[in-house]
N, C-alpha and C positions, 0 to 999 in steps of 0.2 A: 523446520519441522514440517510446516505446511507442506513444502515442496514434496518431503519424504512421503507424506501421507497420500498426496496426490499420486506419485509413483506407485504406491503399495495399491491403492485402488485401481489403477489402470492394469499392474500387473494381475489383480483377481479377476478383473473383467476379460483380459486376454485369456487367463487360464479357463475361465468359464466358457469362453467361445471355442476355445480349442476342444475342451471336454464335450460340448455339445456337437461338435463337428465329428466326432469319433464315432464310428460305427462299431468297433472292436476295441477292447482293452487287452485281450488275449487272443491267440489262436482259438478258434472254438474248440472246446474239450468236453468230454462227458465226465461225470461225476456217478461214482457207485461206491459200493463198500462190501466188505467182507467180514468175517469174525474178528480180524485184526484191527483194520483202521478204514478211513475213507481212501477210496482209489480215485485219484485226479489225474486224468489224462493217462489212464493205464498204469499209474504208480501210486502205492501205498504212502500216506503222508502221515508224520507226525505234526499235529498243528497248535499253534498257539493264538489266541483269539483276544481281541481288544474290545471289551464292552463300552460303547459310546451311545448315548441316546441324543439324537440330532436336535430335539426342540430344548434340550437342557445346555444348548449352546447356540451362538449365532453363526449364520453362513460364513461370516468372516473369521471365525474361529476354526472352523472346520479342516481347512488345509493343514494347519499347524498340528491339530490335535491328531489327525491321520498320520502325518509325518513322524511326530514323536511315538506313535504307537509303532511304527514300521521300525524306526531306529531303536526301539526298545525291545525288538524280536518278535512282533506280531506277524502272523500269516495273512490274518483277517480281521474284519472288523465284523462286529454283532450288534444288532440293535432290535428293540421292537418296533412294530408299526402302531402309532396311537390313534385308534379310532376316533376318540372324541376331539383330536385336534385336526383330523383329515374330513370329518363329516359333523361339524358344529351342529348344523341343522339337517335334518333327514333329507337326503337327496342333493344337498349342496356341499360341494367338495372344497377343500383347501389344501393345495399343494404348493403353497408360495412361502417364502421367509424361512423361519425356523422349521417349517414343516414341508420343506422342498426335499422329500425323501428321494427323489430322482437324482437330484443333484449331489446329495450326500453320497449315495451309493456310486455316482460316476466319479466322484473325487477319490473315493476308495479305490475304485478301479484304475483311474489314471496313476496312482501312486504304486500300483502292481500288487495291490492287496485284493485277497478274495472278499466274500461278503456272505454272512449268515443273517437272513431276515426272519425275525420271529413275528408272524403275523397274529397269532393268537387267534382271535382280537383281543381276548381278556389279556392284560399284562401284568397286573398287581403293580409292581415297579414302583411303590410309594406314591403312585400317580392318582391322581384326582378320579375317584370312581373306577379305579381299577382299568382306566382307559375306555370304558364304556361311555358313550354319550348319553346324558341324562334324559334325553327324549326318547330314549330305548324303553325306559320303564313305562312311558305313558301307551305303549301299544297295548291294545286290549287282549287280554288272556295270556301275557307274555310271563315266561319264567326263564331266567337266564341260566345257560349252561346245562341244560338237561333236554330230554327227548319232548321239546316243546315246539310245535311247528311255527309260531310266530317268531320264536327266537331263532330257529334254524333257518329260517327264510332271511332273516336280516343278516344273520352271521355270514351265511353263505355269499349273499350280495355283497358284503364288504370284503370279504377274503378274495372272492372272484375280481372284484374291482382292483385290488392290489397286484394279483397274480397278472391280470390282463394287462395293467400299466407296465409291470417289469418287463412282460413279454414284447409290449409295444415299443418299450425304450430299447430294447435289445440287450437286456441286462442278464440274462441267465447264461451259463457256463457254455452251453451248446450254441449259444448265439456270439460268443466271444465277449460275454460280459463276466463279471466278477461273482455273481450269486451261485454259491455252490451247495447251499442248504436253506431250507425252509422250515418253519415250526408252526404247527397247529396246536392250539390250545396251550395251557400253561399252568403246570402244578395242579392239574385237576385231580390227580390221584390223592391229593390231600383231603378232599372233601367228597370224593365220589360216593363214598359208603352212605352219606346224608340223603343222596338221592335215590339209592336202592337200584332195582333194575333199570329204571329209566336212566340212571347215570351210566350203567353199563352199556346201554343201547346207543346213548349219545357219544360215547367215545368211538364205537365202531362206526357210526354215521359221520362224526367229523373226520375219521381217518379216510373213508371212502370218499367224501366230499373233497378233501384235499387232493387225493391221489387223481380223482377224476377231473381235476381241473387242468391236468397235462402239462405242468410247469417243467417237467423233464430233469428235475434234481430231488435228492432224497429229501424225505420230510422227517421231523423229530418232533417226539412229545416229551418234554421233560417232567420227573417224578410221575411217571405213569406206567406201573408195573405191569398193567393188563393192555399195553399199547399192542394192537395187532401187528401181525407179522411183517407187513409191510411198511412199518412206521418204527423209527429208531427210538428206543426208550431212553433217556438220558438222566444224568444225575445233577441235583442242585443241592449245595450243602457246603459247610466250611471244609469237610474231608469227604473224597469220594475214592479213595484208594480202594477199599474194600467193595466198590460197586460192581456189580455183574449184570449186563443186560439181560432181558427175559428171553432171548433166544442166543444159541451158540452162533447164529448167522450174523449177529449183530455186533459191531465194534463197541467199546466202552467211551462214551462221550461224556464230557464234564460240561454243561451249557452255562451253570452259575458256580464258580468259585467266590463266596462272599469274602474277598479281601478286605472289607471293611462292614460297616452297618449304619442304619439310618439313624437320625436324630430326632428328638421330640422335643417340642417347647418346654422349657423348664426341666429338661434331662441332662445328663452328663453326655459328653461326646465321645462315642466308641474310637477305640484304637485297635488295629490288630498288627503286632510286630511283625517285620517281614522275615524274620527268622522261622517264625512258625508258617507263614503263608508259603514261604519257599519250600519248606519241609513237606508241606501238604501237596504242593505240586509235583515234587520230586518224587514222593511216594506214589502218586496217581500214575506216572509214567513208569516207575520202577515195577508196579504190579500189573501192568497191562493196558493202561490207558492210551489213548491216541489223539484225542482232541480235547482241550482245556481253554475255556473263556473266563476271563476275569470279569466279575460283576462288582465293582466297576472298574475299568482301567481309567476312564475319566467319567466323574459323576457329574459336575456341572451345578446348574442353578434351577430351581423352581420358579421360573419367572411367572408372573400374573398369579392366578390362582390354581395353578396345575398340582401343586403339591396334595397329596392325598392324606390318608391318615384314619381319624383326624389327628391334628395336632403335630404333624410333621413339619419341621422347619423348612424355610425357604432355601438354605443351603443343601446340595445334595452331594457335597465333597466326598463323602463315602471312604474317606481315608485312602483314596486311589492314588496310583502312582502317578497320576496326572491331576493336580488340584482343580479346585472349582474354576479358578482363573486361567487355567491352562498352562501353569508352570509345573516343572517336574517336581514332584515330592521325592526327595532324598533322604534316607537310603533307599526308599522302596523301591523306586523306579530303577536305580542302578543295580541293586543286588539282583532284582528279577531279570533284567537284561541279561546279566551275566548267567544266571540261572537257564534261560532261554538258549543262550549260546551254547552251553554244556550239553543241553538236550538235543540241540541240532547237530553236535559232534557225534553223538550216539545214534542219530537217525537212521544212517545205512543199516547199522545191526539191527535196531528195533524194528524196523519194516521187513528185514530179511527173515525173521524168526515167524514161522507159520504158526506156532502154537504158544503155549505158556512158556516164558523163561525158565531157565534151571534155578531152582531154589536150593539155597546152601545155608544152613543153621550155623551162624559163627558164635553164638553165645546163647544165654538165656533170653535176652532181650536184643539180641543183634542178628541180623540176617542179610544175605546177599542174594540179588536177583541177576542173572547173567544172561545177556542176549548174545548168542553167538551162531554163526552159520553152521548148518548142518554137518559139513564136511570137516569141522574143528575137532581135533582129537587132542585132549588134555595130556600134557607131559607132566606127570606127577612129581617129576624131580626138579621141575624149573617152572618159571611163569613163562616161557617161551610160547608165543601162540602160533607160530609158524607165518610164512610168507603169505600175503593176500588173504588172511583169516579175518573175518569181521567178528569183533568181540568187545563188548561194553558191559559194564558192570554198575550197579548201585548198592552201596553198602549202608545199610540203616542201622541206626541205635535208637530204639523206640523207648530206652529208658528215660525217664523225666529228669533225674537227679544226677546220675554218674557218667562219666566218660568211660570209654572201652578200648583196649587194645585188641584188635582182632587179626588173625592171620587168614590171608587170603591169596591163593596161587602162590605160597612161598613167602609172601611178602607181609609184613606187619603195618597195619593201618592204625591210626588214633582217630577215635570217632568221639567227637563232643556228645553230650547228652541230647536228645530229641533232634537228630539230624541224620541227613543223608550225604554221602560221598558220591560224587559222579566220576566214573572212571571211563573215559570215552574208549581208551584202548585196553582196558582191563588191567593195565598196570600203574598207571599215573592219575593222581586225583586231580581233576580240573577244577572241581568246585565243591565247597561244603556248604550245606544250607544255613548252618549256624555261624559261619565265619564270613562276616560283612566286611568286604574290603571297599565298597563304594563311598563316595563322600556323604555328608550330612551337610544339608541345606538349612540355613536359619532364615525364615521369612520375616519380614516386617512390613507394616503399613506405616509409610511415611510421606512427608509432602516432597513435592519436585522442588528442591532448594533454589534453582535459579529463577523460579516464578514466584518467590515470595514478595508479597506487596503489602506493606503497613499503611492501609488506606481504608476509607470508608465509602469508596465508590461502589455502587452496586455491581455485582458480577465478579468480584474479586475475593479471594481466600483472604481472611483476617487474621492477624496475629494478636492474640490475647494470652497473657501469661504463658507463654511458650507453645499454645495450642493453636493450630490453624483452623478457626471456624469458617464455614461456608459463607456466612453473610450476618450483618446484623440489620440488613434490610428486608424484613419479612412483610408479607401481607397475609391477612387472614380473613376468614369467612366462616360464620357459624352455621352449623348443619342443624336444620330444625329437629326439634324432638317429636317423635311421631308422624302425623300426617303432613304431607307437603304437596300433595296434588299429583297430576301426572298419571300415574297408572294405578291408583287406589281403587278400591272396590268394597262393597259391604257383603258379608255372608253370615249366615248363622251357624255357629258351631266352630270349633278349632279344626282349621284346615291344615294338612300336613305340609311342613316348611317346602320341600322340593316340589310337590305338586303346583305350588303356587309360584315359587322363583324360577323354576326350570333352571336352577343354578346359574342364572344372569348375574346374581350377586350373591354375597355372604349373608346379606342383611334382609330380614323381614320383619316389619312391625305388626303387631297385634294391638289394636287400639279399641277401647271402649269406654263408656261412661257410667260412673256409679253414683248412685244417689244415697247420701248419708244422712239419716234423720237426727233429730235433736235427742231422741231416745238413746239412739247408739252413742253419741257423745257422752252424754250423762252417764250411761252404762260404764263406758270405758274409765271416766273419771272416778266413778264409786267404786268399781271392782280392781281397779289399777291394773287393768290388763290393756294389751295393744292387739289390734288386728293383724292377721297374719295371711299373706297370700300363699297358697299351697299349689305347687306344680308337680303332680304325680311323677313325671320323668320328663327329662331335657337333656340336649345335647347340642352343641358343644359349648357355647356361651349364651347366657341370658341375661339382660339388663333390664331392671324394672324401674319404670319412672312414674311417679304419681305427681300429677299437675306440673310436668316438665322438670321436676327434681329427681335426681337419682336416688332410688331407695336403696339399691344393692345390685351387685353382680355376682354370678354363679358360673363355675367352669367345670365341665365333667362330660362323661359319656353316659348317658341315661342314667342320671341321677335325680333324686327327689330334691325339691326346693322348698324351704319355709322362710319367707322373707318378711319380717315386721314392716308394716307401711304406716305412714302418717296421712291420715284422711281428715277431711274438714267437712263441716255442715255444708249440705247441699250437694250439688254435681261435683264429681271428681274426674278427672282423665287419668286413665290406666293406659299406659303405653308399654308393652312388653317387646323388648328387641331380641329376636332370636338370630344367632349368628353361627354360621358354619366355619370351621377353620380346616377344610379340606375333607372331602366325603370319604367313607370307607372304602379302602381299595383291596381289602382281603376278606375271603370267607364265602361260605355258601349264601344263597338267598340274598345276594346284594340288592335285587329290585325291591326287597321288603324292608331294607334298612331305613331309609328315609332320614329325616332330620327334624328339628323343632321340638315338638311336645307330643308326648304319648299319656294316655289316661285323661284324668279330669284337671281342670284349674278351678280352685276354690278359695272364697274368701272365708276365714274363721275369725271368731272373736265378736261378731255381731250379737245384739241382745237376742235376737230371734234365731240365732245359731248359724250354720253354715249358709253361705250363699254360693250355690253352685253357679259358675260362669262359664261352664263348658258350652252350654248350648245356647248362650246368648248372642245377640247381634254384634259381631265384631267388623270393624274397619281394617282391611288389609292394604298396607302399604308395602310394596316391594322396593328395596334397595334404598339409596340414599340421593337427594336431590343433586348433590354433587356429581354422583354417579352419572345420573340421568342427563344432567347438563353436559357432561363431560368436560367439566372445568379443568381437567389434568391434562388435555390435549393442547397442542400449539395452535389449533384452529378456534377453539372455543374458550380457552380461559379467560380471554378478554372480556366475555359476555357476562361474567359474574361481577356481583357488586363487591370486590375486594376493598378492604381498608387496611391502612398502615398498622402494623403491630405495635400498640403503645409500648413506650419505654419501660413503664413499670408493670407490665403485663405479667399475670401469674399463670402457671400452667393451666390450660382449659381443656376440657373433654368436648367431644364431638364439634371439632374445629378443623378447617381446612387451612393449610399453610402454603404460601408461595413464595419463591424467590428465584432469582437467576444466578448462575456462577459459571466461571469460565474452566474449561478442562484443564487440568494439569498437562503441563509440556512432557513430551517424549511419547513412548508407547507402551510403558508398563501398564499392566491392568489397573483399573480404577475401581476404588470401594467406597461405598458411603456409610459413614458411622452414624448409626441411629440409637446408641446406647442411651442417649438422654431421653429418648421418647418413650411412650407407654405400649399402645398397640394400636395398629392401623395398617395402611397400605401406603406405597411410595411409587411415583411416577417421575421418569425423567424423559423430557421432550416426547411425552405421550406414551411412552413404553412403561409398563408395569414392571418394575422390579422385584415384586413380590410382597407378601405381608411381612410385617416385622412386628416383633413382641419380645420385651425386655424382661422375660422371665429368667430367674436365676436357679441354676442347678443346685441341687442337695451339697451340703459342705463335705459329706463322706462318701466312700465309695471309691476313691481314686488312689488307692493304695499302689505302692512300687509295683511295676509290671514285670514278670518273668515269662519269656517267651515259651518256656519248656511246659509241655502238658497240652491237653486238649483245649482249644480256644472255644469261648462262647461269647455272645454279644454284650454281656456285662463285665467281661474281664478286660482289665486294661484301660478302663475308663479313664477320661482325662476332663478337665474343665471344672473340677468340683467348686462350688461356691461362687461361681462366676456366671454372668449373664449366658445363656446357650448360644445366642447369636447376637452380635453387635455390628458387624461389618456385612455389607450386602454389594453384591457385584453390580458394577454399571458397565455392560459391554463397551468398549472403545468405540465401535461402530455405531452406537447410539448417541454419541457426543458431537458436537460441533466445538471449533476452537472457543467460542465465547458465547454468553448469553444462553446457556442452557437452562431450559425450564424444570424446577424441581418443584413437584406439587405432592404434599402429604395429607392424609387424612388420618387425624389422632382421635382415638376414642377414649382414652381415659386420662390425658393430660401429660405434656411432655415440655421439654425445654428446647425449641429449636435452634436457640442461640449457640447451643454447642454441638449442632450438627457439622460434620466435617467431611470433606472429600480428600482421599489420600490415595497414594499409590501402594500396589501390592507388588512386592518384588522379594528377591533374594538378596539379603544383605552380607551374609557371611556364609562361607563354605569352609568345611573341615574334613579331614580325613586322617585315619591312624591305620598304617599298614606295617607289619612285622616281615622279617625274612622267612618267617614259617608260613606266610601266606602263599597262595599259588600263583604261578605266572598268569599273566592277562590272556584271556581267552582267546583273542586275535592271534596270539603266536602259535595256536596249535594249527592255523591254516597257513602259516609261513611255508614257502617252498622248501627250505632247507630242512624243516621239520617233518614236512609231508614226505620228502624224498629220503628221510633217515639219515641225513648228513649230521644233523644236530639233533641231540635229544631234548625233550621238553623239559624233562628233569634238570637240565643245566640252566635254563632260563630262570631270570629273577622276577620277583614281584614289582609291581609299580603302583604308585598312587596315580591316580586322575583326578583333576580338579577341573570344574567346567561351570562358568557363570550362565545366567540365562542368556538367551539370543538377545543380542542389541547391548550386552553388558561386557565389560572387562574386568579382569582381576586389577584392582586398584593399588592394592598394598598387601604386603604379607605381615600378618599380625603376629605370627608365632612359626617358628620351624626348629625342629629338633631331631637328629638322627642319632639314635642312641637308646636311652630308656626313659623317655618323656612320661610324665604322670598325668593323670586327670582325663577329662573328657572336652568335647568341643566347647569353645568359649572358656574352659577353664584349665588349659595345658599349662604345665610347668616343666621345666628341666628336670631330669633325673640326675644319678650320679655319674652317667655315662652320657657324654653330648659331643658331637663332632662340631667343633669351632666353626667351620665353613658351612654349618647347615642353612643358615639364613641367606648367604650369598648364593649359594647353589639353587634353591628354591625360588629366590627372588630373580635371578637371572634366567631360569627356565619359565617362569609363570607371570611375572609382573608385566602388564599391559597387554596381555592375550586374554581371549576369550575362554581358552583352555589350555592345558598343559599334562604332561606325563613326565614322571621322574622314577627311575628305577630305584629299588629299595636294596642297595648293596653297599659294601665297603668301596668298591671301586668309583662308584659315582661321587662319593664324598672324600675321596683321597686316602683311603687308609681305614684301618680298623680302630675306631675309638676305645674299645674295650674288649680284648680278646675272649673267647670262650662265653660270651653272652649274646644271646640272641637279640638283635637290634630291631628298632622300630623307627618308623619315620611319621611324625606327627606335624600336620601343617594347619594353620588356620589363615584364611585370606578374606580379604574385603571385595566385594563385588560392586560395580558403580556402571551406570549407564554411559554410554558414549558421551551423550550430551553433558552429563554432569562432570565427566573427565575433563572434557574440552572447556567447560565454563571455569573449572578449578585452575586451568592453566592460564587463563586470560589474566 
């Protein structure tokens, strides 16, 4: 395996050098647009875009993500440019590692894909502070995203930096590069009214500034109905089929199709059914759309403290077609791939229409949109379209409950509810959004079986009661409560959290000493009252300590705190820890949002009444001592005074934990189970894999999901009654074969002995396709069908099964051609069953990475039950090459 890894590393280096040597990815071409579409090298195009955020993956993951996007039907990649990642300190730029945006764009170009770069520089994106660097708020007189000179100067400087970098690297289309679109600002129309005339002036300035940079490709503003004439306004929403740009001279672009939604700590996990997502996309192209981007096609991971919110989880999986680990999410990826193929079959007709398609009412909630060349003359007596005529049609049934039979050009078509049928030739249905024929993939997290060691040696995963724990050899280090030295200082009054930390840490200590008199003690005893600490308003987490002991913790966004405290006679140390869990990433006036506390901090219940602590002398301590010492890094972890974790140790708060582990064998993605811990952060070999927090979602709200009807982010929720997130991605490139350093900071108390490292992979794949499904899309391009020698209507449907890269189909668990019952992992034979089903499927599929089988009587040697529509259902197991090889030994 080590040799394989070195080969892959070598190939990556070779690919990088080849890309660096390229001066052109395409023959230089110009990009323009008209009212119908973007015009690339003189031709209108219907474009499918894959949204991928480069910092939410590693450079080693990028080539595979781009390849899977292309295989899934994408024409281009879209991303934001993340200002706070590229300029963490004013004037000091970072374009390395996960922020090597040039390398990412070049990889897309080398794959033959175009690129849409959304510079913003405000991005939202559930990203910390919306992508703004926190130092921006410290510039005197600054107001974000309005007609404000200090802000406009900084914004223009960064946007120009990115445009100049792209030009320098020869990445614009007219230079032979992949960039065909840029974006300035982002969803500003949502908040523009709050800025009045200054907001309107800012929009015009931003547009003029962007155009003035001379990038040579069109610029977009999304959700900006007053975008100037030289900027294309675009749609962001769950549905954009009704969207019309603000000028006839602009095409309809959909820059964000929310094919999922983000997740909050303690919340349910959103899910969007692929049938509805496909319906929305088909409707968009049906009604005149020309550019569509999935937000997200790959969501990825909020490594470090990049997650915004507040309270957004570390995973940014987003229910995307490619999951957080880089594996295909099926059936979403496969069904959308088929949709894209169907749209591409229609592209010649779609781009030939110079105006709106022909609209035909087919029923009360059924309609057709027909794209045909202007020379087309309809023959009312037949569906013959004539030689050489371009004609494609979309038949929609927007009824949420009922199927409908409709007559179109002399033929009858059955339309399921809430669906669109796509007819590339205006005759034959190639695809219906509600009829999913792609496979279902069942993913698991499991240990790499050839590597199991039942040992107590450090660095090995351990087997206890059937669970593979990472180690029993842990070391611990207590984090001081309150002041620890280093960068502390004293100031009068309550300072705003971000003004002090500059977001260099989630944590800020507010520390002071209180004197309690004998009279106060006697008063409490006599009146049976207790003193309370009152904080008018706080966010996101506050922990209150008195004399080193935790008095209480509170979570919320600008909520009031009333905390009883136990005080003793004499001097008491009050230490208040303010924590951020991602900075606000959306809304107006972000520079004023801040963190920590607002209003007064008071102590009530004293004999003399309230004690206002607000203007007292406070000691401020930024961050944790362990953070300051970087004890999570490979270079500095040995500098701390670690001690062995006692065998009888109980869960302990404010504790650092350290151990070593070996990487699981193979190349499947790796995940870290932290469900036994409370709240904190984790590092592997010095890389921060993000925050963790074992909050549990509500037990209700996860009713069965019906794809029919308009989707919203609370519909089809999953994961009720379970921790919002328990598994955390460790990129393979961050691991070495052995002795990987794992460091955890735990705030509330947890059990590190139950932490485990496992593989994330597809274990089972299923499919269920009937004779009534449509032939595979690739047959439409077969030469005999193109030449008219064979009709597509005579082709048979197929099942297609595919394991992850590096896997093979190890066994067939179920196969039945006939009338199988049930669903994936619960299949059973029906009354009709072809006896050779298992042998046919096994011969075609077992031992292969992928296979296809026709769904027809001929394939299975005869009709097992005449007059019945047959279905082929298959369940198979996938296993990595190394596991299969080991099982044969």
